N, C-alpha and C positions, 0 to 999 in steps of 0.2 A: 691864641685865642680860639674859640672853636668856632665850626660854621659846618651848613651844609652846602656842600657844591652840585648843581647840576649840569652834566655834559651832555652835549648833544651823544644821540647814538651813534653817528659815524664817527665819533671819537674813540679812541681807544682807552678803554679802562685802565689798561696795564700802565700805559704812557702816561696819562694823567694825575695815576696813583704815584708813578716814581716822581711827578713835579713836586710832588708836597713833602717827597723825605727830606729829613735833615740828614748831612753828613760832613762829614769832616775828612780832607783826603779820602780814601777811600774806606771810610768806616762810616757803616748805615745802623749799626748797634744799637742806635739812638730810637728807633722806630719800632712801634708793633703793629702789623699790616693785620685786618681783621677781612677775609672773605665767608662767603657763605657756605662754600665749601672749601677741599684741598686743592683741586685741580686748578683753578689761578694762579696760585702761588708757585706754581711750577714754572709758568710763563712770565712772573714778575722775577723769579730769581735768572731766568735765562735771559731777559731782555736787561738785567742788571749786566751782567756778563759782557754782553754785544757792546753796551754804554761804552763799560769801564774798562774792558779789556787789559786787566789784570787782575792779579789776586785782591780781592776786596773779602770784608765783615759784612755780612748780608742782615736786612734787618729781621726781625722775630716775624715771623709769618703765620698764620693760624686760622684755622676754620673757625668759625663762631665754635662750637661745642669745644673745638678742643683746648681753645684761649679759657672758657670756664671751668674747665677740667684743672687746668693751670693756677687759675685763682683761688680754685676752693681749696685743691690740696698743699700748694705751695704758697699763696699768698696768705690765706686765711689759715692755714695747717688743719684743714679737717681731715678727716679719715672716715672710711665708709666704704667697702667694695661696694661696686656700683651693682647694683641688681640685674640681671639678666631677663628678658621675658617670660620663662618660665619659672625662673624662681618667684617673680611676682606674682604670677599665676596661681603656686603653691599655695604662698601667703593668703593670698585670695580664696583658694578652695579652703583653709581653714577656716577662715572668717566666715562664710559663706555656708559649713557643714555646721555651725555654731549657731547661726542667727536662727530668731524665732519664724521670721519670714521669710522667704527667699522666694524671688522673682522667677517665676516656673515650675516653682515646688518641686517635686522630685525628678524633674524632666534632668536635671544636671548633676545628679546624685555622687556619680562617679567619677575620677577623675577625666577620663577620656572624654565622656561627656560636657566637661565645664569647661574643657580647654579653651576651646574657640569662643567661650560666653568672657571666660577670663583673660583672654586676648587681646577683648573686645574692651571690659573692663576696665584694664590697665590703661590700653591707650585713651580712654575717653580720661581718666582721672588722672595722667600725667596731664592733658589738656587744661584740665579744670584747676590744676595745682600751679602751672606754669604759668596763668593766666589770672594769679591771684584769686580764684573764686572757694571760697570758705566752704568746709559742709554746710554750716549756717546758713550762708547764701543761696546754698544748692537746695535745702530742703525749705527756707521760706521765700520760695518765687512769688513777686508781686503781682500773677496772673492767672483769670481761671483756665483751671485743667479737670478733665474729666478725672473721677474719684479714684480709679484703678491706678489711672497714671500717677496721679499724686503720692496711692500708697507706693508705688516703684520707685519712684523719684525718691521717699524719705529712706525706702530702704537702701537706696543706691547710695544718698549720703552717711547712711550709717557704715555702708562699706568702705567708700572712700576714706571716713575720718579715721576708721580701726585701720586700713591698708596704711595709712602714714605713720599711724602711730607705733604699729605692729615692726616696721620696716625700720623704721628709728631706733626701737626698744634692742632691734636684732642688729643694730648697727651696720646697716644696708644704706646705699643712697639710691637714688633713680637720676635721671638726666633734670627732670623737674624740680627735685628737692635741690640739686645742684646751683640752678638757675636762680632758686628763690633765695636760697642761703648768699648768693654771692650778691644778690640785688640788695638783700639785706645787708649785709655785711657793708658794699662802696656805699650805701645811703648813708651809715653812722659814721663811715669814714668824713663825710661833707658837713658834722656838726662845726659848728665856731670852734668850739673849745679842743678839736680832736688834732692831732700833729703828730700821729703815730707814725715808725716807720714804714707802713705799709702804703700811707698815702704818701709819703715822700719817693719811695721808690717806685709810685705810680706818676709820680708829677715829674720824675726825670725823662719819663718817655712822650716821644710825638706820638699820639695813636690815628691810626686812619681806618675807616670802616669803610670797606666797596662793596660797590656790585649786588644792596641788599635792593629790597624793594618794601617786603611785608614783614611786621616784628611782632612778637608776642609781647606782654604786657611787660613780661621779666625783662625781655633783652632792651625795653624801651625804659624802664628803670636803670637797666643796667649802664645804656648809653648817656642818659641824663647824667648819672651819678659823676663818669668819667670825663666828661666833659666838662665838670665842673669841678674837677679837680686838675686834670691836666689839658694842653691843648688836643684837643678830637679835630678832626676834619670827616667829616661823612660825605662820600662823593657816590651820586648815584646819575645812573643812565637817564634821561629824560624818555618817559611813556606813557602811557593811557592811565590814568589813575594816582600818577607819584605824587602831585603835589597837595592831595589830597591826603597822603599817609604823611606826610612831612610838617604836617600841621599838627602831628603829636607832638613834635618837638619844640622848646622855645631855644631855637638857636638861630641866629641870620640865615638868608638864604641867600645863594649866588644864583643866578641864572643865567643859562647859556646866550650868546649871543644869537640873533634871528636870522643868521643867515647861513642858509640848508645848503647843502652838497646837491648834486643830481640824484633825483630818486633812483634805487636800484632797477637792473632790466629783471621784470619778474616775469617768470614764464608757467603759466596754470595747465598740468595735464588732468584731465579724466581717464582714467585707467579702471577696465571691467571687473579684474580682481590683483591682489597682490604681486603675480608673478609679470602682470604688466609694467607696473611702475618698476619694480625690481630690472627687468629686463630694459627698457628704459633708461633708465637711472645708467644701466653697464654701457648703452651703445653712446650717451652722452661722453661717460669717461673716456670710452675709447677713443671720441672724434677728438676729446681734447688733446689727450696723449699724441693723436696721429698729429696735431699741429701745434707741437713742440711745447704746449701749455704746461707748466709745472705745478704737479699736485702735491702738495704739503698741507701742512698742519692750519694754515689757511681755507682748508677746502671742508667743508663740515657734510656728514650724512646725517639728520635728524630723524632716529628713530623714536617716536613717541610710544609704538608698541612695539614692546620685546616677541610678537609673533612675527616679524617682520625681519627678524637678526637672521637666522638662517638660510631662508630663502636670499637673503643679500648676499651671503658669506658665501653658498654653492653656487650665486647666479651672476655674482657682479664682483666681487671683491677682488679676486681671482684675478681681473685686469687690470690691478695698481701692487700685485703683489712685490715689483721691484721699487716703486715709491713707496712702499709698505704702509698699512693703516694700523689705528690704534683705536679699540672698543673699551669703549669706559660706560657699562651699565648694568643693570641690576637683571638677570634671568631667573624665575619660579626654578627652586630644586626639583617641585612636583612634574616637569617637564623636561626632565633629563632622563636619559636610557638607564641610569644606574635606580632612578626609583622605579622606573619599569620594572626592572629587575627584583628588588625587592618588592613590589606589589605579586608580581610574577610569585616568588618564592612565599610570600605570607598569607596568600591563596590557597597554594599547594599546603601549606603546613595547617591551618585554619579547618580545611575541609578534611583532614584526616580523620578515619572513622575505624576504631577498634585494628589500628595500625593499618590500617589499607589506606592506601592513596589513591586519590581520585584520577583515573589514568587522563583523562584530558588535560587536567593541571598540571600531572607529571609530564606532558608534550608539552605543553608551552614552556615549561621549565628548562627541561632539557634541550630544545630548538630554541634556546634565549641564544644569541649571538656571545653572552659571556661565558655560558657553560658550554655550547658545542664546541668552542675552540680554547678550552684549555689545554694543556701541552702535558701528552703521553710522557711519560717520565721509564723511557729505556732506550735500546739502541738498536743499532741493523733493520732501521725502518725502510729500508730500500729509499725510492725516489718520495717516502711521503714527507712530509712535513712532521712536526710531532702534534702540531694543533689539527692536521688533518684525520688524524688516525681516530680521534675524538669526535670531532664530525661524520664521520664514516659509521662511526657506532650511534651516535645520536639518531642518524636519520634510518641507518638498521631500527633502532628501537621504535621510530614513527612506522617504518613499514611493518614491523612485527603486529603492532597494536592497530594499525589501519584493517589488516585482514581479520581483526578479533571484531571487526565491525563495530560492536555495540560497546559503550563506554561503561568500565566497572572499576571497583577498588580491587586494589592488587599491592601487596605488602614490596618494599624495597628489597627483602630479601630473597623473595618472588622474582624479581624483575631481575638482580643478580645473576640468578642460576636459570633463566629461560635459555634452552638450548635454541630455541628459533631464531633469539635476538644475535648470539653468535654466529651460526650458521648463515643467516642473513650478511654478517660483517662480510665473511668472507667469500660471499658469492659476489660482493660488492666490489671489493679489491679487483684491481687491473695485472696487478703481478702479487706472485707468492712473498710474503715476508717473515722472517723470523719471530713468528709471535702468536704465544698459544691463547686458547680460552681463558687459561686459567689468569693470565697477564690480563685481559681483558675485563674478568670479574673484579680482580683486585683494581684494578684502575676505575671501573663504575661504582668500586664500594667508595674509594677514597674522595670520590667527587660526592658522594650522598655523605660522606660522613664528614666533611667540611661545608657543605650549606646547610641540607637538609636537617642533616643531624644536628649542626651546631645551632639551628636557630628552630630549635622544635620546642624547649621548656626553658623557663627563665626563675629565676629564685627575685627579683626585683630590676627594676626598672636601670638600677646600672650594671647589673647583668646582661640584659637586653642589649643596652648600648652597646658592652663590649662584645657581645658574642657579634653585633651586626659591623663592628670594626673587625673581629676577624674574617668574619666572611669575605667583607671587600677586601681587606689584605689579600685573604687566597686567590681572589679573583683578578686582582693587580699584580702579585706573582707569579703567578701559573695560567694565565690566557694571553690571547692578545690583544685583550682591552684596552691596556696603555698606549696602544698605538691608536684607537679611534679617535677621530677629530674631540678636542675640550675634553677628554676623558678627565685628565688630571686638574683642572678648577672646579670640576663636579666632585671629583674622589674629594678635594680639600673640601670643600664645600661641606660632604655629609661628616666628613673626619671631626670639623670643627663643630657640627651639630650632636655628632654622637660623644664630641668630648663635652661640651655644654651638659648633654643630658646626665652625663657619668657623675658632673660636679654640681650638677643641683640640688634643690634640695627635694627633688624626688626621688633624688638615686636610690635611698632605701624603703619609697614605699611598690610596695608587692601587690599585685592586679591577684584575681583569682582565676581569669581564665586567659588565657593564649591571645585569646581574638582581641581582650580587651587591651594588651600592649599593645597589639597590632595597629587599632583605631587609636590609641593614644600616639603611638610613632607617628602615622599617618598624618594625625592633625597638625603635630608642630612640624612636622616636613613642609604643611601647605603655605605653613605661613614664614618657611626659609627662601634665601636667595642665594647664587652666587654671584659675587661681584665680577666681572671681567675687567680687570685692573690692568692696563696694558701700560704703554709708554707715551704719555701724553705729548712728548715733546718730539714726533715724530710721526710722517704719516700723517694722511687723511682722519680727519676727527670721525667715530660713530659714536654718536652721543646720546643719550636721552635731554629731553627739554631742559628741566632742572641741570644736569651737566655742563649746560652751557652757562650758566650766569654768569658773567664777568667778563667773559669771552667774545671775539667780535670776528668773523670769518668774513671772507672775501667772498666766498663762494660757496651756495649753503644748496642741498639736496634735501627736502622735508619732505617724508615720506607719509602714508598713512593721514595725512588732513583730514580726517574726517570727522562727522558728528559723534562724541561720545569716545573721542579720543583726544580731538583735542578741540575743544575742551573735553574734560572727563566729563562724560554723562551719567556716571554715577552718583547718587545721594548719599549723603553720608552715611558709612558704617560705623553706626553707632548706637549705645544706647538709649542718648540723648534724642528728643524728638527736634525737628526744626525749627520750632517757635522757641522752644526753652534754650534752643543755643542761640538764636537769636538775643532771648534776652538777656542771658549770661555774659553776652559778646565773645563768644567764641567763633571758632571759623566755621562758614556755611559751605555746601556747593559755589554757593554765588562770590565766597572770596576766592575758594580755586581755581572758578573761572577768570576770575580776576587777574589772580597771579601769573595763569595760562596766557591770557592775553598780552600783558606786558613783557613777558618774556619772549611771545613768538613776536610780537611787535619791532620788539629793539632789535631780535637778531636781525630780520628783514629789513630794517630799517639801518643797520649799519653794514650790509653785506652789498657787494656791486652789483650780482646777478645772482637771482634766487630761481631754483625749480621746485614747484609746488606739485605735488602729487596727491589727489585724492582719489577712491575708489567708487564709484558711482552704479550703482546697481540696484536690484527690487531689495536687498539688504543692508545696504548702508549709504548714507548721501555725503555729501561735501559740508564739511565746517562751517559753520557759520563767519568764521576768521576769512575762509576763501570767497562765499557770499559776500559779504563786505568789500573784498576786493573787487568784483565783478560790479558790485551795484558802483562803488566809486569812477569804475573806469565806464560804466554806461552812461552816467550821468554827465562824466567827461565829452563824452564822445556824443549825447543826447541819442542813445538808440535802447532799445530794449532786448537786443541780441545780445547771446552769451558765447555762439560758435567762434565769432571773432578772437575773443579774448581765451579760450577754453578750445586746448588742443586734446584732439582724443585720441586714446591709444587701441591700435587695433593690433591683433596678429592675427594669421590663421594657424587654425591647428586641424590637422586630416587626423580625423575619427575615423574614417573606413578601415574597416577591417582587410587586408590584403588575402586575396584569395591562395590555400597553401599551394605550393609546388607539388607535382606528383612526384612521389617519390620511385625511380630507376629501377625496373626489377634488374638487378646484376645477377651474373651467374652463380653468386655465391646465394642471392637470397632466393632465387630459381631452385635450387639445389636445396636450401630450407625448406620450400614449398610442397617437395616432393616428398620431403622426411615428416613432415608437420601433419598431425591428425587434426581435421577440419571436423568441430561440431556443430551443430545447427547454430549457436548461436552465434558463431562465428563464421561461419557461411554469412549469416545475416549481416556483421558487420561488414564483410567482404562486397556485398552486393548494396548495401547503404552507404558507406564511405570507405572508400581504399585504406585513406589512410589512418580511421582508428583501427583497421583490422591491422597496420603495418604498425602500430605502438603498443597495440595491445599483446599480440600475437608474435610479434617479430620480435620486437623490442621489449619485450614484455611489460609496459609502462601502462599501469590500471589506473582509472582514476578512481577517486575513494566512491562516490556515486556509484560507479558499475561495481566493483566490488561490494557494497553494502547490498545492493540488489541480488548480486549472485549468492551470497552466505545467508539472506534472507530467508530465501529458497533452501538451500540448502539446509540449510537450521528446521521447518517443516517438513521437509523429507525427512530428514534423519528422525525425528519423532514419530511422523506417520509409518516410519521401517521400523521402529522399537515398539508402536503399538501392534501390528501386525505380523510381524515375526513369531512368536508363539502358536499365530493361528494359521501358519502356513500347513499347504496338503491335506488339509480335510475341510469338510463343510463348512462354511459359514453360518453358524446361525445366531437366531436375533439373541439368544442368552448370553453369548460368547462376546457381544458388543457393547459393554458395558462403561458410560461414561462416567462412572465413578473411578475407573482406570487414569482418566486424561488429567485431572488435576496431582497426583503425586509424581506421573512420570513428566509431567511439563517442570514439577516445582526441582524434582531431582536431576532433570537435565541442566534447567540454568543454575542450581547451584553445583555443580559438579562443573561448570561451563566458566561459571560469571562469578563465583563466590555468592556468601550469605547476604550480604550487603549488597543492594542494587541500584544504581542510581534511577533518577525519573524515568528517563526512555528507556532503558531497558525490563523497568517494572510495567511500564504501560503495554512494550511488545509481549512483554510474556501474557500479561492479560489477552492480549488481543491475538496470541496464537492460542492458546488454553479454546478462549471462545469459537475461534476459527474451524479446531478439529471437533469440538464437540458438536459445529454446527454441521461439519459435516458428515459426521458419524449420524447422525439421527436424521438429517433432511436426503441423504444420500444412501448410506450403506444399508442401514435397518431397514427402510423401504425396498432396498435391491433385495435384500436377504429375506424379506418375504413373500417376493412376486418368484425368485429364480433361487435356484439350487447354485448355490456360489462358492469356487474352490481358489483359493489364490495359491497358485504354482512358483512364482517367484517374486521377489520387489528390487528395487534399485537395480536389474542385470547389465550388463557392457554390453554393447555389441563392437563389433569393429569388423571391417570391410574395407579393399581396397578396389577403387574404381579407377582403370587404367591408371595413370601414374599418380594417383594419390590418394591418401589412405583418410576413410571418413568415420566417425568413432559417434555414438553416443549412448543413452542410456534410459531404460526404459522402467518408468516409475513401477509398474506393479503387470505383472501377467496373470488372469485369472480366467476360468472357465463358469460360464452361465450357462446351465443346463446342458446342452451337448455342444454350445460354441465356444471359441478359444477367444478370447478379448485383449 
């Protein structure tokens, strides 16, 4: 007999599910167990092993999606490759291009622009289809809506109809199509005259559906049909809103007893930021360990936000390294180091102009940890490791371009042959090695060819994906990237994504511009995530909220329990307005909030102790679930105070900058100072800040800003030097000072030094230098020549002198004679 069973939150769903299993000796194969996800199945099999203590034949355990796939493919013998999201977007794009009326008009005319819209469309269509809303039902809404909205909805309904027709004709299936097909198939099995083998096959099983809360319409129809074909037990954990949900089924209901266990011990914490809650969690775990408490799979760290995962990894989970921990949650691919690497590479390639690489982009690329730690292929490297050679080379390149002051475009060939780069490399070595300039040039060219060269031009999307794979494999095989934390799951996630693109319907599509390929790839990555799939049967569990469905934990640490996180504060990311979704019976943000409330409440009610952390500052506030707990406690204690129920996390951070210790003048330093030639600027440094003098003049470490100021001054002096050099040692006449000479002089100087194509900053500086020189000539030199007889005797003359034990040197910009006076 089929029935609905409600169990108390403190009861183990796994234990209660096992109670309803049929078995003969150690054979449980006559049972099918369905959970919302795959995770509870691991715990069910483990518990059965502990109870049986001998080999046994397990029940068939599925997630609901896996079960539908089995029914679709094996019971009903349906075929049809499942559409990936990218293939669904391709079909939708073909429909969109041919449509007479298109939402957004020309805003989504190319695939990379259409991609986010297409993903949103596919998500909406799947929801409409699984809820049994027909295209006609969407088009003929019985509600008043604005004319433009109505026109868009009618267009969307046409896309909706054409999409599933096109997918079916092409032999594809989707998750929603499979659910609807199975729902129809099971309904047909329930007709009185049906005695097919399919019905008999299902009738042989005892089916248990455990751990659910909200059902789609297709799921309700499937469960109702199964309950009429065979014995079906629906097992639910009691929680807010559950009974209203169960009214959707016409099945007898067994409610739990009214006896309750002692309420869990809940401690609320208010933290000023993420690190505060992570550090407090670490201190509690450490204290539990010191008390001899066992930390195992009955301890949960709930992470509703992936933002906190890595602070937790680096500052907390190391404490339980011996006991082990399991992370099972999704993490966005666009937040991984591999994505940042590809962004760096794409920006570099996208900004190439006339074979010139924008230097600022190139420096970001060459200094990326994946690039500057590529192994040097050679022997006899002395004390240096293979990746240290590349790292020294990368920083030598940076040092070289820092001294160029201004950003500019330069070809890869020029970079590979610049003498200044390789001279700096050998200057940076602490010992001599058997390595020549040619080998370094070859190494740098090898890096360029396998990264920038590989990823510059594409024939189509497949070619782009294959080249992206090549670049990632090059990094994997030839650098220290694989030893970086979590590189392997990240890399696997990207390789799967590239494989999807290679085999997608977009594979043969060609874009006109490289930038379009990059925008397409970035848009697709934005919607992808990598799953941390650990070992669920070992160690402390680190899970997202939905990963806890069907599980019970004795000890719970809930982090980020803030408004906008639990519950999720974002409204529907959908093309359908809220009121239309309500009218069609689709899920809304209110339904999502109810689902979160149910699973959060049942999780706490099932625990014995819970630590709930929320961030409380001027940007974030406590979740309404925390506020409800506080209100319940205040009402019980008849008080309006919150401080007695809420522990504030405080930690001190010393933000005071320590005063640097003075550097002792050793005999070696004194000897250096005797031989050093002091300039006016270095004397200023010595008087103003001895440490600055030490770093810049003794250790030769200059800040970039200081270098820029010096070089800008040198640049101006060089141009004035070039202008006046033809006028040396003769009277400076008014007609000799021509402003027309300034423009070609400046143009020639900048073209020779920085190339024909200048970036915005360099161009503005060129304009500024030209204006300043013209201003100096017209406002100073021309009036000076009109009043005096002027003869320039020398330009940029260097003077040296020894005063006592120290060398002094300087430079005289200009020596001139005015009338009879020398200046």
